[in-house]
C-alpha positions in Angstrom: -0.1 -0.1 -0.1 1.3 3.4 -0.9 0.2 7.1 -0.1 1.9 10.0 -0.1 4.0 10.0 2.8 4.3 6.4 3.9 5.3 2.9 2.2 3.9 -0.2 3.5 6.1 -3.6 2.9 4.7 -7.0 3.1 7.7 -9.3 4.1 6.5 -13.0 5.0 3.4 -12.2 6.5 4.5 -9.9 8.7 3.6 -6.3 8.5 6.7 -3.8 9.0 5.8 -0.3 8.8 8.6 1.9 7.6 8.4 5.8 8.1 9.7 7.4 4.6 9.2 11.0 4.2 8.8 11.8 0.8 9.7 15.7 -0.4 6.9 17.7 -1.0 6.4 18.9 -4.3 8.2 22.3 -4.7 5.3 24.5 -5.2 3.3 22.7 -2.1 6.1 23.9 -0.2 5.8 27.5 -1.8 2.0 27.3 -1.0 2.3 26.5 2.7 4.9 29.6 3.1 2.1 31.7 1.5 -0.2 33.9 3.2 -3.3 34.1 0.6 -4.9 36.7 3.0 -2.8 39.3 1.7 -3.9 39.4 -1.6 -5.8 42.7 -2.7 -8.7 40.7 -3.9 -8.5 38.0 -1.1 -12.0 37.0 0.4 -10.1 36.8 3.9 -9.9 40.9 3.9 -13.5 41.9 4.4 -14.9 44.9 2.9 -11.3 46.2 2.1 -11.1 50.2 2.0 -11.2 51.7 -1.3 -11.5 55.2 -2.8 -14.9 56.8 -3.3 -15.7 57.7 -6.6 -14.2 61.0 -8.0 -11.7 61.0 -4.9 -8.0 60.3 -4.8 -7.3 61.0 -8.7 -3.4 60.1 -8.9 -1.2 61.9 -11.4 0.1 59.4 -13.7 3.4 61.5 -13.7 4.0 60.4 -10.4 4.7 56.9 -11.5 8.2 57.4 -12.9 10.2 55.7 -10.2 11.4 52.6 -9.0 9.9 52.6 -5.6 6.7 54.8 -4.9 6.3 55.8 -1.2 2.9 56.8 -0.4 2.9 58.3 3.2 0.8 60.0 5.4 -0.7 60.4 9.0 -2.8 57.4 10.4 -6.5 57.5 8.7 -5.3 59.6 5.6 -6.7 56.9 3.2 -3.3 55.2 2.2 -4.7 51.7 2.1 -7.9 52.4 0.1 -5.5 54.1 -2.6 -3.3 51.1 -2.6 -6.4 49.0 -2.8 -7.8 51.1 -5.7 -4.5 51.0 -7.6 -4.3 47.4 -7.0 -7.6 46.7 -8.3 -7.2 49.1 -11.6 -3.8 47.5 -12.5 -4.9 44.0 -11.9 -8.1 44.7 -14.6 -5.3 46.0 -16.9 -3.1 43.2 -16.7 -0.2 45.4 -14.6 -0.3 44.0 -11.4 2.1 41.4 -10.8 1.7 41.1 -7.0 0.6 42.8 -3.9 0.7 42.2 -0.2 -1.7 44.1 2.3 0.1 43.9 5.8 -2.6 44.1 8.9 -1.4 44.5 12.6 -4.7 42.9 13.8 -4.1 39.5 11.6 -1.5 37.1 12.8 -1.1 35.9 9.3 -0.2 39.2 7.8 1.5 41.3 10.5 5.2 39.8 10.2 7.6 39.9 7.2 7.9 35.6 6.8 5.5 35.2 4.3 6.4 38.4 2.0 9.0 36.7 -0.1 7.1 33.4 -0.8 3.8 35.1 -1.3 5.1 37.3 -3.9 6.8 34.4 -5.6 3.8 32.5 -5.4 1.9 35.4 -7.0 4.4 35.5 -9.8 4.4 31.5 -10.4 0.3 31.6 -10.6 0.6 34.2 -13.5 3.2 32.8 -15.6 3.9 28.8 -15.7 7.3 29.2 -16.8 8.4 31.3 -13.8 6.9 28.6 -11.9 8.8 25.8 -13.3 12.0 27.9 -12.2 10.7 28.8 -8.8 10.0 24.7 -8.3 13.6 23.8 -9.5 15.0 26.6 -7.1 13.1 25.4 -4.2 14.6 21.8 -4.9 18.0 23.5 -4.4 17.4 25.8 -1.8 13.9 26.8 -0.2 15.1 30.3 0.3 16.4 31.3 -2.9 13.9 33.1 -5.4 16.3 34.0 -8.0 14.2 32.2 -10.8 12.3 35.4 -10.8 15.2 37.2 -11.7 16.9 34.8 -14.1 13.8 33.7 -16.1 13.9 36.7 -18.8 10.6 37.5 -18.0 11.0 41.0 -17.7 13.1 41.4 -20.7 9.3 42.3 -22.5 8.4 45.5 -21.3 4.6 44.6 -21.8 4.6 42.2 -18.8 3.3 42.9 -15.4 5.8 44.8 -13.1 4.0 46.5 -10.5 4.3 45.3 -6.9 2.4 47.0 -4.2 3.1 46.8 -0.6 0.8 48.3 1.8 0.7 49.1 5.4 4.2 48.3 6.0 4.2 50.2 9.2 1.6 47.4 10.2 4.3 44.8 10.3 5.1 44.4 13.9 8.8 43.4 13.6 10.4 46.7 13.2 13.4 45.6 12.1 11.7 43.2 9.5 10.2 46.6 8.0 13.8 47.9 7.6 15.0 44.5 6.0 12.1 44.7 3.6 12.9 47.9 2.2 16.9 47.0 2.2 16.2 44.0 0.3 14.0 45.7 -2.4 16.5 48.3 -2.9 19.1 45.4 -3.0 16.9 43.9 -6.0 16.4 46.9 -7.9 20.0 47.8 -7.6 22.1 45.1 -8.1 19.9 43.0 -10.4 18.3 45.9 -12.2 15.1 44.3 -12.3 12.5 46.4 -14.1 10.1 46.6 -11.4 8.0 49.2 -9.6 7.3 49.0 -6.0 4.5 51.0 -4.3 4.9 51.0 -0.8 2.3 53.1 1.4 2.8 53.2 5.3 2.7 55.6 8.0 5.9 58.0 8.2 7.1 55.8 10.9 10.8 56.8 12.2 12.3 53.5 11.2 10.7 53.6 7.8 11.3 57.4 7.0 15.1 56.8 8.0 15.3 53.8 5.5 13.8 55.8 2.8 16.5 58.8 3.6 19.3 56.3 3.4 21.4 56.9 0.1 20.3 53.4 -1.7 16.6 54.1 -1.4 16.7 57.6 -1.7 18.2 57.7 -5.0 15.6 55.2 -6.6 12.3 56.5 -4.8 9.7 59.2 -5.0 8.1 60.3 -1.9 4.5 61.1 -2.4 2.8 62.7 1.0 -0.8 62.4 0.4 -1.7 65.8 1.5 0.8 67.2 -1.2 -0.7 65.1 -4.1 -4.5 65.0 -3.3 -7.0 67.9 -2.1 -7.7 65.9 0.7 -10.7 68.4 2.2 -12.3 68.8 -1.4 -12.5 64.9 -1.4 -13.4 64.4 1.6 -16.5 66.8 1.2 -17.4 65.1 -1.9 -17.5 61.9 0.1 -19.6 63.4 3.0 -22.1 64.7 0.6 -22.3 61.5 -1.7 -22.6 59.2 1.3 -25.6 61.6 3.1 -27.1 61.5 -0.5 -27.2 57.6 -0.6 -28.6 57.4 2.9 -31.4 59.9 2.1 -32.1 57.8 -1.3 -31.7 54.2 0.2 -31.9 54.0 4.1 -34.9 51.9 5.3 -35.8 55.0 7.3 -35.4 57.5 4.3 -38.9 58.7 4.9 -38.1 60.3 8.2 -35.2 61.9 7.0 -35.7 65.9 6.4 -35.1 66.8 2.5 -32.4 69.3 4.0 -30.8 67.1 6.4 -28.1 67.6 7.1 -27.5 71.5 7.4 -24.5 73.0 5.4 -23.0 74.0 9.0 -22.9 70.3 10.0 -21.1 69.5 6.8 -18.6 72.3 7.6 -18.2 70.7 11.3 -17.3 67.3 10.0 -15.1 68.6 7.3 -13.2 70.8 10.1 -13.0 67.8 12.4 -11.7 65.5 9.8 -8.2 67.6 9.7 -8.0 66.1 6.1 -8.2 62.7 7.0 -10.4 60.4 5.8 -11.1 58.1 8.9 -12.6 60.5 10.9 -15.3 61.2 8.0 -15.5 57.5 7.0 -16.0 56.5 10.8 -19.1 58.8 11.4 -20.8 57.8 8.1 -20.4 54.3 8.9 -21.9 54.8 12.1 -24.6 57.1 10.7 -25.5 54.7 8.0 -26.6 51.7 10.3 -29.7 50.4 8.8 -31.2 49.3 12.4 -31.0 53.2 13.7 -32.6 56.4 12.7 -29.5 58.2 10.7 -30.7 62.0 12.2 -30.5 60.3 15.8 -27.3 58.6 14.9 -25.6 61.8 13.8 -26.5 63.9 16.8 -24.9 61.0 18.7 -21.8 61.3 16.7 -21.7 65.0 17.0 -22.2 64.7 20.9 -25.6 66.2 20.9 -27.2 63.1 22.4 -25.6 60.8 24.7 -25.2 57.1 23.3 -28.1 54.6 24.8 -27.1 52.7 27.8 -23.2 53.2 26.6 -24.1 51.2 23.3 -23.4 52.1 19.7 -20.1 53.7 20.2 -19.5 56.1 17.3 -15.7 56.1 17.1 -14.6 52.5 18.2 -12.7 52.4 14.9 -11.0 55.8 15.5 -10.4 55.2 19.2 -8.9 51.7 18.3 -6.3 53.4 16.0 -5.5 56.1 18.7 -4.9 53.4 21.4 -2.5 51.8 19.0 -0.3 54.3 18.2 0.0 55.8 21.7 0.5 52.4 23.1 3.2 51.9 20.5 5.4 54.2 22.5 8.4 52.9 24.5 7.2 55.5 27.4 3.4 55.8 27.1 3.5 58.2 30.2 6.2 60.6 29.1 4.4 60.7 25.8 1.2 61.5 27.4 2.8 64.5 29.5 4.1 65.6 26.3 1.2 65.6 24.5 -1.3 67.0 27.7 1.3 69.8 27.8 1.4 70.7 24.0 -2.5 70.6 23.7 -3.2 72.5 27.5 -0.5 74.7 27.6 2.0 75.3 24.8 3.0 73.5 21.6 6.6 75.1 22.0 9.1 72.4 22.4 11.4 74.6 24.4 8.9 75.2 27.0 7.8 71.5 27.0 11.2 70.4 27.7 11.7 73.2 30.2 8.3 72.4 32.1 9.0 68.5 32.1 12.7 68.7 32.9 13.6 67.1 29.5 17.0 67.4 28.0 17.0 69.3 24.7 15.8 67.0 21.6 14.5 64.8 24.0 10.7 65.5 22.9 11.5 64.5 19.4 12.5 61.0 20.3 9.6 60.8 22.4 7.2 61.6 19.5 9.4 58.8 17.3 6.5 56.1 17.7 3.7 58.7 17.5 4.5 60.2 14.2 1.4 59.2 12.8 -0.8 61.4 14.9 2.1 64.2 15.9 4.4 65.6 14.5 7.1 68.5 15.2 6.7 71.7 12.9 10.0 73.5 12.2 9.5 77.2 11.9 12.9 79.0 10.2 15.7 78.2 8.2 17.4 74.9 8.6 19.9 73.8 10.2 18.9 76.5 12.9 15.1 76.8 13.5 13.6 79.6 15.0 11.2 77.8 16.8 10.1 74.1 17.0 6.2 73.4 17.5 4.2 70.1 18.3 1.1 69.7 16.1 -1.6 66.9 16.0 -2.6 65.5 12.9 -6.3 65.2 13.6 -8.5 67.6 15.8 -10.4 64.6 16.8 -7.2 63.2 18.6 -8.1 66.1 21.4 -11.7 64.8 21.8 -10.3 61.2 22.2 -7.4 62.0 25.1 -9.9 64.2 27.0 -12.8 61.7 27.2 -12.2 59.2 29.5 -14.8 56.7 28.3 -13.0 56.5 25.0 -9.1 56.8 25.8 -9.5 55.0 29.4 -5.9 54.4 30.2 -4.6 57.0 28.1 -7.0 59.7 29.2 -5.8 62.9 29.7 -7.1 64.9 33.2 -7.1 68.7 32.1 -7.3 70.5 35.4 -4.8 67.7 37.0 -2.5 68.0 34.4 -2.7 72.0 34.6 -1.7 71.6 38.3 1.2 69.3 37.8 2.7 71.4 35.1 2.2 74.6 37.3 4.3 72.8 39.8 6.7 71.9 37.5 7.2 75.5 36.3 7.2 77.2 39.7 10.2 74.7 40.6 11.9 75.6 37.1 11.5 79.1 37.6 13.5 78.7 40.9 16.7 78.3 39.0 15.8 79.8 35.6 14.4 82.7 33.9 12.4 81.8 30.7 9.7 84.9 30.2 8.2 82.0 27.6 7.6 79.4 30.8 6.7 81.9 33.0 3.8 83.8 30.6 2.2 80.3 30.0 2.2 79.3 33.7 0.2 82.3 34.6 -2.1 82.2 31.5 -3.2 78.6 32.6 -3.0 78.7 36.4 -6.7 79.8 36.8 -7.5 76.2 35.0 -5.4 74.3 37.3 -7.0 71.7 39.6 -7.2 73.3 43.1 -5.9 70.8 45.3 -4.4 71.8 48.9 -0.8 70.7 47.5 -1.0 73.1 44.3 -2.5 75.5 46.4 0.4 75.7 49.1 3.0 75.7 46.1 1.5 78.6 44.6 1.2 80.2 47.9 5.0 79.3 48.8 6.3 80.9 45.4 8.8 83.6 45.7 7.7 86.9 44.1 11.4 87.9 44.2 12.4 84.9 42.0 9.5 85.8 39.7 10.5 89.3 39.2 14.0 88.0 38.2 12.0 86.1 35.3 10.2 88.8 34.0 8.6 91.9 36.4 6.1 92.6 33.6 4.4 89.5 34.0 3.9 89.6 37.7 0.5 91.6 37.4 -0.7 88.9 34.9 0.4 86.0 37.9 -1.3 87.9 40.3 -4.6 88.3 38.3 -4.6 84.6 37.4 -4.5 83.8 41.4 -7.3 86.3 41.9 -9.5 84.5 39.1 -8.1 80.8 40.1 -10.4 78.2 41.6 -8.5 77.9 45.0 -10.5 78.3 48.2 -7.9 80.8 49.8 -7.0 82.8 46.3 -7.9 86.2 47.7 -5.6 85.5 50.7 -2.8 84.3 48.4 -3.4 87.3 45.9 -3.1 89.7 48.9 -0.2 88.2 50.2 1.9 88.4 46.7 0.5 91.7 46.0 2.1 93.0 49.1 5.3 91.2 48.4 5.2 92.7 45.1 4.6 96.1 46.4 7.7 96.1 49.0 10.0 94.4 46.1 9.2 97.3 43.6 9.3 99.9 46.3 12.9 98.8 47.5 14.1 98.5 43.8 12.7 102.0 43.1 14.4 103.5 46.2 17.9 102.2 45.0 17.3 103.6 41.5 16.1 106.9 42.7 18.4 108.4 45.1 17.3 110.2 48.5 15.8 113.4 47.2 13.7 111.3 44.9 12.4 108.7 47.5 8.9 110.5 47.7 8.7 110.3 44.0 9.7 106.4 44.3 6.8 105.8 46.9 4.0 107.2 44.3 5.4 105.1 41.3 5.4 102.1 43.5 1.7 102.4 44.6 -0.3 100.0 42.1 -4.0 98.9 42.0 -6.3 96.1 40.5 -8.5 97.1 37.6 -10.8 94.7 35.8 -8.3 92.0 36.8 -5.2 93.8 35.2 -2.3 95.4 37.7 -1.4 98.7 36.7 1.4 100.7 38.0 0.4 104.3 38.8 2.2 107.4 39.0 0.5 109.5 42.0 3.2 112.1 42.4 4.1 114.0 39.0 7.5 113.9 38.0 
């Protein structure tokens, strides 16, 4: 008896079973090392993203490099563009292979299947190449040289586009770089006439790899905000989706003809911040056939609470933010930076001062979150006049300040204000940066009025603050007076008197003996409409 894996030999009426492992068919071995779920048309990719009609129109002139790198922040629509391009090129006979990474799918969130899957797709298209692949696998299962040596690429009409989407979703960061390095080597050493289209977020490791000399010389960077009119495309998408709901929804008869008003469209467009993920998430929530669209839109806008905590409108968006922020090596430090940048100031210099960070440390902390936040550098390189921390998505702020959505990533604004105020006062004991003092005073009234922070403000040295900038002391005093501290008036009076004494003493030194009466008059000040004014009571 014989089957694929065993020989049974009958000898003298005694059955001896001998295990003889036969070599698998090379193509079968290749199939086993392949992940079909990564194909652009795989049934495992349920409802893959695709471009809405008449949006994301690509200029053919951009397809003129060996490696095209589509990059933009999370939720910009990169996968939808890659999917639409793959579908279009497949229909026209130009797609050689595709590979769509996904961090949520264990079969396509690592680099192990990439090479065999591409080889498998090429083999399916062309029997001649398949035979060469089989021969190579017999000799060395890791060797994929036959694709290079087949002569297939000598015909310029043959398929040559390979699409790799979501490279940043490959969980192995070293693997991401290895993939790019291998592509660069294959193109430059073997001079393959292929075009690679790679879509990813501009993560730190990937950006550095594309900045290397080898890849830089053969690649073109295509930031989506530069080649597409995102806001115009999102408006087309929103209007089209709302029109579709009004025409086809089961409850369409209950939808007003003028719904939604233009002001709502403008709000959604602004909230999208040029990123499709917000608009797509809202419309998917609103379009639910089991609910009234008008009510769902109001829930999404925050005008109505979600019944019983169910039907969370931004579950997909929240999962995206949680993944990006939790990818940081130091999540707590990242949230500190993010909170200070949003609540106080985006100025990197002030953030590093208040958080006692070394110069350049903010940039390293943001490395793993560059798909939702970035540093805007103003001025002329290499010396920038200022560096500002910016967020790509306006909706990120809604996320981090809503505990029901962000959970462990929640930013408690009053508590953070109090913490930053303490940090700033501590910092000002030994430094004199006006920026820090100005930001501290302008946000003091928003701090959580704990006993600890109240005592810290009460113990602040007016003399030290004067050293930082005397013109800011009236602002500081006004902020104390309008704070939520139970003893705000007491602290205000104490510091006001200390300021009066210090100013009087300084003026006495400045104006010698005979001018002392003038100094006394100049030092008298009063509060008016919350703004401290120095008043000359004695004429010069």
